[in-house]
N, C-alpha and C positions, 0 to 999 in steps of 0.2 A: 883596094884589098882590105884596108883597115876598117872601112865602114861596113863591109860585108861581114867581117868577123864581129864587130860591135853589134850589128843588127841581129846576127845569129845568137849572140849572148843574151841580148835583150829579149828575143823571142823565146829562148830557153827559160829565162827567168819568169816569163809570163806563164809558162806551163808548170812551174814548180808549185806544188800544192802545199798549203799549210793546213793544219788541223784546227778545227774550231768546235768548241762545245756549244750546243744549241740549247736554249731554254725558253720558257714562255713567261710572259708577264701579261696578264689579261688575255686578250685575243691575239696579241702580236708575238712573233717568234724572233729571238735575238741570237747572235752568235758572238763568242769571244774567243780569243787565242787560247788554245788548250794549254800552252806552256805557262800561262799565268795561274792555272788552276792547281791547287795543292791537293784538295780532296772535296768530296761532296758528302754532306751529313743531313740527316733528317732534322726538321725544325724542332727546336726546343726553345721555350721562352727564355730570352736572355735576362741577365740582371740589369735592371734599369739604372741609368745614369741621370742624376739631377741636372736640369737645365740643358740637356742635349737637344739638338734640333729634332723635330718629329721623325725624320727619316733614319736617325740612329736609334735602333731599337734597344740598344744596351750593349753588354759585353758577355762573352762566354769564356770559360776557362778551357783551353784546348791543350791538354797535356802540359800544363804549367805555363802556357802563354796566354795572356789576357788579350782576347781578340774582339775588337769592335765589330758590331753587326749592323749593316746598312740594309734597309728594306728598299729595294729599287722601285717597288710599286709606289711607295710614298714619294720617293725622290723624283720619279717621273710623273707625279700627279695623276696616277691612274685612279679611276673612280672608286671602286670599293675594294678594300683589302680584306681578304678572307684567308684564314689559315686552314688548310685541308691536310689530309694524310699525304698528299703529293707535294706539299710545300717543302722546299729544301733550302739549306744554306750551302752556298758554294764558297769554300775557303780559298781565297786568292793570296798569292804572294806577288805583290807589286811594290816596286821601289823599296825593296828591303823591309816591307811591312806585311804583316799577315792581317787580312781583313775578311770578314764574313759578309756575304751578300745573299739576302733572302729573295728567292724567286718562286713563282708558282709551281714550276716543275722543270725537270731536266729532260730534254728530248733525246739527243744522241750526239755523236761526234762525226763531223763531216770534213772531208778534204775539199778545200776551195782553192782555185788558182786566182791570181790577180786579175785574169781575164774575166772570171765569173763575178767579180765584185765591181759593181757599177758605182760611180760617184753618187753621193746623196744629192737630191735636188736642193737648190738654194731657196730657203724659205724666208729670206731677208731677216730683218730684226725680230719678226714675230715668233720665231722658233729657233732655238740654239742647236745647231748641228755639229758643233766642234768636236763632239765625242763620237760622232758617227763616221766610221771609215767608208761605209758605202752600203749598198743593197745588193743582195745576191738572190737570184731566183733559181731554185732547185726543184725540179719536177713541178708541182703545183704550189710550192711553198715560197713565200717571200721572207727572206731573213734580213734583219737589220744588224749589220756588223758593227760592233761597238769597239772603240779603243778603250778597253777597260782600265788600262794603266793610266791613261790621261784622265778618265773620269774620276778614278779613285784618288788621284793626286791633285785634282783641281782645287782651286782656291776655296770654293764653298764646302769642300770636304776636309779642310784643314782641322776642323773641330774633332776629327777622328783621333788626331794625335792627343788632344786633351782628354778624350774619353778613354783612350787606351793607356794613358799614362798613369 
């Protein structure tokens, strides 16, 4: 009897949907947990910080809070970085820090169940997938679901603390 109840609980958890904000970087579409998003702002050039890595565009003043701004297109080594009227900054709240993230455009908010998110393929050492929760296929769209908290608190992002301090 206990296993039947445990299986029913597990099946119910698979059907619970979480909401994700979708955005584009180049030709790819990504999704992040909506609960990590504080707000979405139009892109304005940030104040540059000397000796910051190239993916840290600088800082902005957000209602008295100095917020480091990361350009994910540069971080992910995407070919050409162009700023258009659709370019936005997603303000994130992760690990008790406020961080801005530049993306090409924001698409929409989608509900995804854990059943809809498939594990990312293993690319061995040639490609780092530790920030990818999985891939979701919705209609004719393929979404790359990112663990944005893990990405923004990763070792190579520790320079954000220095930039924001």
